[in-house]
N, C-alpha and C positions, 0 to 999 in steps of 0.2 A: 657409369658407362664403360664399355669394354675398352681395354688398351691393346689386347692381343688375344689370339685364339690359335690353338694347335690341336690337331686330331692325331692320336696315335692308335695303333692297333695292337692289342694284346690278347692272345688266345682266341683269335677270330672275333674279338669284340672291339668296338670302337670306344675309345676313351677321349673325352673332351677335356682339354686344359684351357682354362679361361682366366685371364687377368683383368681385373676390374678396378677402376680408380677409387671405389668405396670399400669393397669387401676384400680386395687383394686377389690372391691366387686360390683357385679351387679346381678340383677335378670331379668328374662324374661320368658314369657310363652313358653312352648315347643309345637311345632306343629309337630306331628308325620308324617312320610312319609315312603313309601316303593316303591317297583317296581313290576309291574304286566305284565305278558305276553300280548303282543298286536301286531297285525300284522303291525300296522303303528308306532310302538314304535321307538323312536330315541336313546334309551339306549341299551347297549349290555351286556348280562350276561356272566359269565365265560365260559358257554357252547355255546355261540353264539346266544342265544335267543334274539328276539326283545322285548324290554320292554318299558313301559311307567311309569312315576312317578305318584304315587297316594297318597292321604292323608286319604283315607277311604277304608276299605275293610272288608269283612265278613268272617266267618268261612268257607263258601263254596268256597271262593277265595283262600284259603291257598295253595292248590296244585300248583297254578300258581304264587305264591308270592316269591319275592326275598328281602332279607334284612329286612323283616318285624319283625324279632325277635332279632335285634341288641339291646343290653341293652342301655337304654337312656343315661347314663353317657358316654359310649363309643361312641355312635353316636354323641353326642355334641362335645366331645374332638377331635374326628377324623375330624369332619366338620370344627372346628375352628382352629385346630393346626396341620393340615396335613403337613404343610411346614417345621416343625421342630420337632426334638425329643430331643432337649437340655433340661436340667433340669431348672426348674424355680429357681429364686433367691429370696433373702430377707426373707427366712423362719426364724421363731422364735421357736427354739426348747426348750422344757422344759422336764427335767427328774424329776420324782416324786416317792416318797415312803412314805407310811403311816404306822403308828403303831396303834394298837387297844388293848384296855384293855382285859384281859382274866381273868375274875373273876366269871362269871356265865356261863361257857361253852365256847367252841371255837367259834370265830366270824363266823356268817352266813351272807354271802353277800346279801342274799335276804331280810332278816328281819332287818339286821344291828342294832341289839339290843345293841351292846357294844360301849362304847365311843371311839372316835378317840382321842388318847393321844399325837400323834406327827405327823407332816407332814414335810418332808424334800424335798427340790426341788433345782434344778440347772437351772439357766437362761443362756443359751449359748451365747446369744447376749451380755449380760452384763458381762459374765464370773463371775457369782456370785451365791454363795450358800446361802440358807436360811433354817431355821428350826424353826417351830412354835410348842411349847410344852405346854402341860397342866400340870402346876405345878410351883414351884419356882426355877427359874434358873436365874443367873445374865444375864442381857441383854448385848449382844455384837453386833458387826456388822452383825453377822450371826444368832444368836439365840435370839428369843423373847419368853417369857413365858406368860401364861394366866391363870386366875383363873377359867374360865368356858369354856366348850367346845364350847358354842355359840360364845364367843369372838375369840377363836382360829379359828373356821371355817370362821367367818366374815373377820378376818385378812388374811386368806389364799385366800379367793375369791377376796379381795381387791388386793392382790399381783398378783393373776392370771389374773385379768383384766388389771393390769399394764403391765404385760408381753405380754398378748394377744397372746398366743402361736398358731402357725399353725400346729405344730407337738408336740405330747406328747408321752413320752416313759418311760420305767422303766422295772423292772423285774417282769413278770407275772401281769402287770398292767391291761391287758384286762380282766383277770379273778379274780382279787382281788381288787387292789387299786382303779381303776376307778369305778367299780360297787358298792363297799362298800362306797366310798366317796360320790357317787351320791345318793345312797339310804339313807345313814346316814344324809346327808345334807337335804334331803327331810323331814326327821323326825324332825330334830332339827331347821332348818331355813325355811323350806317350799320349794315347788317345783320350784317356780320362781327363787330362789337363786341357787338351784341345776341346773336348766336349763341354768344358765349363764356360765356353762362350754362351751356352744356353743355361738359364737358371734351373732347368730340370735335366740338364745333361744330355739333351737330344739335338744333335746336328746331323742333318741328312742331305745327301746330294740329290737334287731334283734334275733328272736327266733332261726332261722336256724344256727346262729353263736354263740348263747349263750353269747352275749356280747352287750354292748351299742355302738351305733353310735353317735358321737358328730358332728353335722353338722358344717362344717367349720374348724374342727380340725382333723388331721389325727392321729389316735392312732396306733403307730408302736411299739408294745410290743417287747422289746429287747430279751426276752426269745424266742418268736416266730421267730424273725429274726435270732437268733443264731441257732436254730434248722433247719431253712431253708437253711442257707448259710454255716454252718460248717458241712463238709461232713463226719466227723468221729463221731461215736457214743460215748457218754460219760456215765460213770457209774452213774453219778448223774448230774442233771441240776439245783441243788441248786446254788444260786448266789455265795456263798462263795467258792464252789468247782470250778466253772468256773472262778471266779475272781482270785483265787490262780493259776490256771493252765495257764490262758491267760496273766494276767497282774501283778501277784505276790501280789495281795491284797485279803486277806480273810476277813471273818466277825470278828467283835469284840468279843473276848471271854469273857464269864461271867459264874458265878455259878448260879445254879438253873434255874428257868424259866425266860422268858422275863418279865413277870409281876413282879417277884421278883426284877429284875433289875430296873424296873420303880419305884417300891416302896422304894428300898434301896439305889440306886445310880443313881439318875436322870441325873446327868452329863454324866455318861457313857452311859446311855440310849439315850441321845441326840447324843452322838458320834456314837452309834450303828445305829441310824436312818440315820444320815448323811452319814455314811460309805457306805450304800447300794447305795446311789446316786453317791458317789465318784467312786464306782466300775463300775457302768453302764457307767459313763462318760469316765472312763479310757478304758473300752472295746470299746466304739465307737471311741475314739481317735485313737486306734490301728486298729480296724477292719473296721471301716467306713461302717457298714452295713446299716445305714440309707440312706446314699448317694447311696449305691448300689441298695437298694430297690427303691429309687426314680428314679434312672437311668433306671431301668427295666420298671417301670410304665410309664415313659415318652416315652420309645421306643414303648410300646404297647398302649399308649394313654388311660390309665385306671386310676381309682382312686388308690391312694397309697396302700390302704388296699387289693387290688386285686392281689398284687404280690405273694400271697400264692397259686394262681391258674394259672398254666402255660398256660392252655387252654385259659384263658381270655386275658392275655397280648399278646400271640401269635396271637390270633384272631384279636385283635386290630391292631397289626403290619401288618397283612395281609390286613386288610381293608384299612389302610393308603396306602399301596403299590398299591392295586387295584384302589383306588381313583385317584392316580397319573396316572394310565393307562387308566382311564375312563371305568373301568370294574366293573360290579355289582356282588357281591357274592351271592351264593345260601342261602336259609334258612338252618338251621340245619336239619339233617336227622331226620325223625320220627322214633325214636328207641323204640316205645312202645312194640315192639315184642322182644326187646333185653333181653336176659337172661344170666345166668351164663355160660351156655354151650358155648355161643359164645366166652366168655372170655377164657374158657378152651381150645378152639381150636386155640387160638392165640399163635403160637409157639414162643419160645424165642431163646436165644443164644445157641451155641454149646459149650460144655465143655467136654474135653477128660479126662477120668479117668487116672490119672498118675500111673506109677509104683512106689510105695512108696519107699523112701530111700533117702540117701544123695548123692549129685552129686557135682563134682568139676568143676569150671570154666564154668559157665552157662551164656548165653546171651539170651535176649528176644528181639523179633521184634514185634512192634506194628503197626497195621494199623491206619493211620491218619484218625480220625473222620469217622470210618467205616460206621455207619448208614447214616449220612448226605451225605457221598461220594456215597453210594449205591443209595440213593434217586436221587442225581444229575446225576449219571451215567445212570441209567435206565430211568430217566425223570418221576419219580413217582409223579403224581399229579392227582386229581380227573378228570379234564377235558381231560387229556391225556390217560386215561384208555380206551382201545379198547374192550377188552374181556378177557375171561379166557379159556385156554386149559385144558380140564379135563384130569387128570392123566398124566400131563406133566413130562417127565424125560429127562433132557438135555443130559445125558450120552447116553441113548438109541438113541435119535435123532442124536447125533453127530456120533454114530457108524453105523447109517443107518438101524436100526432095523425097519422092515416093520410092520406098524400097522396103524390103522385108528384113526385119531385124531378128537375129538369133541370140537368145539369152541363155548362157550356161549357168545353171544353179546346181552346184555339186556335180553329180554325174549325169544330170538330166539337162535337156535342152527344150526351149519353147520359142516359138516364133511369134512376132508381133508386126503388125503393119504400122506405118507412121502414125496413123490416127489412134490406134490402140495403145501405142507406146506413149503418146501425148497424154492420153487419158490416165494411163498408169502413173505417170509423173504428176499429173494434176491432182489425182485422188489420194496420193500417198506422200508421206514425208520421205522422199528418196533424193539423195544427191548423186551425181554421176561425175566421175573424174574424166580427164582427157583421154585415158586409155580404156574407157568404157566400164570401169568398175562401179557398181551401184552400192550405196551405203544407206542404212537406216538413218533417218534424221529425227525420229520422234523422241529419242533420248540420247544423251551423250555417251559415247563409248569410253572404254578404259583409257586408252592412250590420249585422246583429246582432253579428257577430264583431268588427267595428271599434268599434261602440258599447261592447261589453263590454270591449275593451281600454282605451278611453278612460275608462270607469267605473272600472276597476281602477287606471289611472294616476292618476286624480283622487283616489281614496281614499289612495293612497300619497303623492301630493304634499301632500295636506292633513295627513297624519300627519307628514311631514317638516317642513312649515311650522310645525306646532304644536311639534314637538320643538326646532327651531332658535329659534323665538320664545321658548319657555320658557328656553332657554339664553342668551338675549340676543344671539344671532348674527344681527344685523339683515340683513346682505347675503344670507345663505342663506335667512332667513325671506322676504325680498322676492322672491328667485328662485323659491322653491317656491309662494309665493302667486300669482305671475304665471303659473306653469305650470298650477296648478289652475284659475285663472280662464280661461285659454285653452281648457282641456279642457272646462270648463263651457259656454263659448260654442259649441264644436263640437258638443257633445251636444245642446244646445237648438236648434241650427240645422238639424240633420239632418232632423227631422220636416218642417220648413217647406219644404225644397227638394224633398221627394218629390212635392209637388203643384205644382211649378214646371215648366212646359213647357220651360224652357231647361236643365234639369238632365239630365245624361247618363242618370240612372237614373229619370227621370220615369215615373210610372204612376199614373193617377188612382185605380185600384182599390186600390193599396197605400197611397196617401194617405188614402183614405176608410176602409180597413181600420184604420188607426191611429186616426182621429178617432172613427169610429162604435163601435169596440171600447172606446175611452176613454169614450164616452157610456154604453155598457152597464155599464162598470165602476163609474162614479161613481153611476149609478142603483142598481146592486146594493148599493153602499156605503150609500146612503141607506135602502134597503129593510131591510138587515140591522141597521142602527143603530136604526131604528124598531122592529124586532122585539125588539131588546134592551130598549128602553124599555117596549114594550107587555107583554113577558113579565114584567117586574118590577112594573109599575104596574097590570097587569090591565085594560088598555083597548086601544082600537084607534086612538088619536089619532096624527096626524102631528106629530112633535116637531121635525122638521127646519125650521130657520128659513130656510136658504138653501143652495143648491148652485151652485157655479160652477166649471166645467171639471174641476178636480182637487181641489176642496175641499168639505167639508161643515161647516155651522155648527149647533151644537146648544146648548140651554140646559142647564146642570147643575142648576138649581133644582128641577125636578120630582123628580129622583132624591134630591137632598139632603133635600127636604121629606119624602119618603116614608120615608127612612131615619132622619131625625132630626126627628120631629114637634115636639119642643120646642126644636130648635136655633135659634140666633139668626142669622137670615139677614142681619142688618145688621152682623155681626161679620166684618170683612174677613179677619182671620187665620184664623178658622174656615172661611169660605167658600173662601178661596184653597186651603187644605189639601184641602178636599173636592172642589173642581172639578178639581184636579190628579189626585186619585185616580180620579174618575169618567172623566176623559179617558183615563187609562192603561188602565182596564178596557175601555172601549169600543174603544180602539185595538187592544188585544190580541185582542178578540173579532172585530173586522173582519178582522184579518190572518189569523186561523185560517179565517175564512169564504172568504178568497180562494182557498184550495186547492180548495174546492168549486166556486167560480166558474170557475176555470181548467180544471178537469176536465170539468164538466158543460156549460158553455156554450161553451168554446173547444177542447175535446178535447185539452188539453195534459196529457201524461202524465209528462213528465220535468222537472217543476219550472217555476216561473215567477219573474218579478222584481217582482211587485206587492207594494207595501209602503206602509202609511199611518202617518203620525206626527202626534202632537199638535204643533201649531205655536204658536198664541197663546192666551192666556187674557185675556178682556176682562171688566172689572167691569160694563160696560154696552155694548150695541150698539144702533145705530139704523139701520133699513132703510127706504129710501124706495121703491125699485123695483130692478129688475135692474141690477147693476153700479154701484149708487149706495148707499153705506152708510158709516157711520163707527163706530169702536170706540174705547173707552178701554182700551188695552192695559196690563196690569200684569205680564204674564209672556210673554216671547218666547223660545221654544225652551229653556225651563228657566231663563232669565235674568230676574231681577226687573227691571222697568222701570216707567215711568209716562209714556206717550206717547199721542198722538192718531194713529190710523191711519184714513186717509180714502181711499175708492175711488170715483172717478167723480163725486163731488159738486163743485159749483162752487168750493168752497174750494180745490181743487187744479187747476182748469181755467185754462189760460192765456188763454182768451178771455172771462174774467170780470174786471171792473174790480177793481184791488187793494183799494180801500176797501171794496167790497162783499164781496170775499173775506174780509177781516178781520172784517167784521160777521158773516157767515155762519159763520165759524169760531167766533166767540164764542157764537153761538146754538146751534151743535152741541154745544160743550162744556157749555153750560148744560143742554141737553136730556139729555146723557149723565149729568150730575151731578144730574139730577132736580130742577132748580131750578123755582121757581114760575112759572107761565105769565105772570102779571102782570109779573114782573121782565123776562122775555124780550120781552113786548109793548113795555114802556117803552124797552128797548134799541133796538128797531126804529124806533119812532116818533121817538126822539131822533135817530137817524141820519138819518131823512128830513128833519127840520128843519135838521140841520147840514150837509146836502149842499152848500149854497151857499158854505159857508166852507172847503170842502176844495179841495185842488189839483185843477185840471181833469183832469190826467193820471191821477189816482187814481180818478176816477169815470167817465171816458170808457171806451167799449167797445173793448177791444183785439182785434185780429184780423190775419190775414195776407191779402194781396191778390195776385191773379194774373189773367192774361188781361185786362189793362186795354184793350188795343187791340181785343180781340175784341168788346167791348161798345160801342165808340165808332163812331158812324155816320160813314162816310167822306164826305169833301167839305169844302168851305171852311166855317169856323166863321163864323156870321152874328150871333152874340150873345156875351155875356160867357162863357157856359158851353157846353162841348162837348155836342152832342146825343148821347144814349145810346140804345141799343136797348131795346125793351120787355122787361121781365123781367130787367133788369140788377140783380144783387144790391146791396142797400143800401150795403154797405161798399165795393164797387167804385165805385159812383157817387160816394160820399163822397171816395174817393181822387182821382177824375177832377176833382171840383169843387175840391179842394185845389190841384191842379196849375193849374187855370184861375185860381184866386185869386192864385197867384204872378205870373201875367201881369197880372191886374187891378190888383194893388198895385205892379206894376213891380219885382218883387223876384226874377224868374226868373233873373237873371244872378248873383245872390249866393247863392241858396238852391236846393238840388237838389230835383227833383220826387220824388214817390212813384213807385217803380218796381215791376215785377213781383217777387214773392217777398218784399217788405218787410213788416215788422210795423208796423201803424198803430194809431191811436186814432180813434174817431169818436163824435160826439154828435148828438142831435136839437137843432134850433133852433126858437126862437119866430119869429113873423112878423118879417120883416126886409126892408129895401129891395132886397136882391139876390134875394129869393124862394127862398132856400135852405132846404129842410126839414131838411137834415142836412149835416154836413161832416166831413171827416177831417183829421188832422194827424199829424205824426211823433212828437211828444212830446219832440223834441230838435232843436235847430238849425232851429226854425220862425221865419218872419219875425214880428216884433212886430206888424205890421199885421194879419196873418192871425189871430194869437192874440187880439188885442184884439177883433176881429170875433167870434171864437168865444166868448170870455168874456162879451161883451155880450149875446149872444142865446141862449146855451145854455139848453135847456129841462130843468131839473132834475126837474120833476114827471113829465115824459114818460120821462126816463131811469129814474126809480124805477119807474114803471108797467111799462115795457117790459122792463127789464133785471133788476129785483130782485123785483118783486111775485110773479111766477110762481114764482120759486125759493122764496120764503117760503111760498107756498101749498103747495108740494110737501111741505115740512117739516110744516106745520100740518095738512094733510090726512092725512098719515101718522099723526099723533097724535090725529086727530079733534078738532082745535081750531078755533075760529072765528078769522078773520083779525083782527089787532089794529087797533083804532080808537081815536081820541082820546076821552077820557071826555066832553068837551064836545059831541061829536057823537052821543052816545047819550041815551036817555031818562033815564039816571041823573042827568043834570045838573039835572033838575027836582025831585029829592028830596034 
């Protein structure tokens, strides 16, 4: 199985460099081929066209071409490894972290002017750490010191060639460590040595990705992998924050700047350098994101670095599937006419506006993989699409409303009466989506077939995972756990790429057929559930608390009260038993109703994949608005638990100050626990009074910044602060002011500025001699002079008013409560 692939160009010819875990490294010339329509062709396209294989074609031939635009790496990997999607073996992983002096300004990766002072690495094969440092440190089994940067770099490259890594990782290595190391090595030792990062001496800058590609070595930056596979947003992606959160390892603490540490305590500096590598190793030991990335890449037969693009690995997986069937894929659609208005017409999910407030004994029912199930049920696939009924309304059609229907088939149109259309549906295997797209249903389409295969594979992988887990066979358990997770990612990614113009099988109609039918399905779910309640309770009330995409939330209390008039609703054991029973009844009723929905609304006659299941049971739930609610979960998928589940509230938002998040979490928990309002009021008022005593980092507003230069007025700076354009976002202005303060306090040579893409903190300020209304800072490695200025003038009252008061109002308004005020500020103080 392949480990790596690289394509080079020599004398206008493409050369393939392939690394394999069995035969090693080999090169060969790439001979391009594709398929062209031809009356006597022996190949068949996805649409049934006769094709012939060709090695040469012109621009004029493109309308008749198939698979002429498949990326060369994917073409080679699909052709050579179509029989297997197992991961390759024998990889040599290396984790790296470099440190750079900061004496003449912050390091610039392009010019690489500053010396490299330390390089730490970990060799996974040998399970060994190494650290090479510029300075005087006693030599150990791990640490070696050097008197010149040249010697340090030479020793590093000697070690690098000994390890001969196939995968290199670290934290932000793609955008700092690797480019800086390469560019600095070019300056110090020459390009030939720098190019030896690649086993074939080819390192190239990829402008579109703003990073280097090392031929023969897969660079899998762990920061990128963490952002890709960790599905919860973090307030900061600094390594120490993630390390502390995930594996309990933070950065080494020190006073002053990192340069101060290097100059004053080089032993601790070495410890600091090594610690970053230790954290990344611990992260991968726990999360195994490198193996997950490789598994996805092999499933899609793409280079490892392509796992950041779902359209690429899904396209590769589809090409492998078609190759097995002997079917040729079409070229990508010509989307030159695509514009933003197309994207704006792409309808998304249905979300019902909840009635704000607190609810007791809530259960939710979730549709199983709603979008993949919709694709499989309707048979949504490019070659199965028959046409589109303009102005389609399934409810009207079902009720027999007389109207003339216009059907678009390609560039032609045809009209049908209600009766004629009914006959067309009755006499043919045709399904119809909620946006009026008709699909053949007499045989399975490409995409539904592939999704069904992945569904079945996942069921089997989960069965084997459970079997080996129960048997204590850890290696086999982890293997099948990884396989089922990869399959889950593929299933969930397919819907998304249908609406992506860069996907080979892009079709806006198919994408909307998926989402709008999903909307109809969840609305139908809400309707029949209300019917179930109304039928038993003898009313016409809407009992649905909330609907979101593929889930409905209902209270069990009305049915329990009706069935047990004398029942103790405060008895947790009794209520838990009853709510589980109610949820199961409603679940079964809805699933039976889906047969009716599939037949009457979608004209599906041969079965469907729609299925809903009880997910969570909450002792209490609190809804503020769409996408913002919290629940006290006591049962999750049949497993007893006791946890807080929060969606969209500032408790889980990374752009909300940590201390305020903690306060609002406590407020939410008290609301769910039905605590007295006065107790919650006191908690909020005490927090406001105590803000001045808290760490500034915990009450400052966290956010990310970008486009700093875009908002800066060009020209020579004539005052302390850079002039910014009108309409500059407050946090961007704060970041620019911070960078100006580095210069004002003459600390810009020791401390790095805030750059694009960084996470920062910012606060409002009281009146001050510099006339700053607000200022930003990093929250780490900030100059003492800047932080003294910030702490002296921070406006805590304004922070409370602007950052927290509105959030509290949202909670209180949902409960119809008055905002908390101190007793001495009310009339009650006179009595």
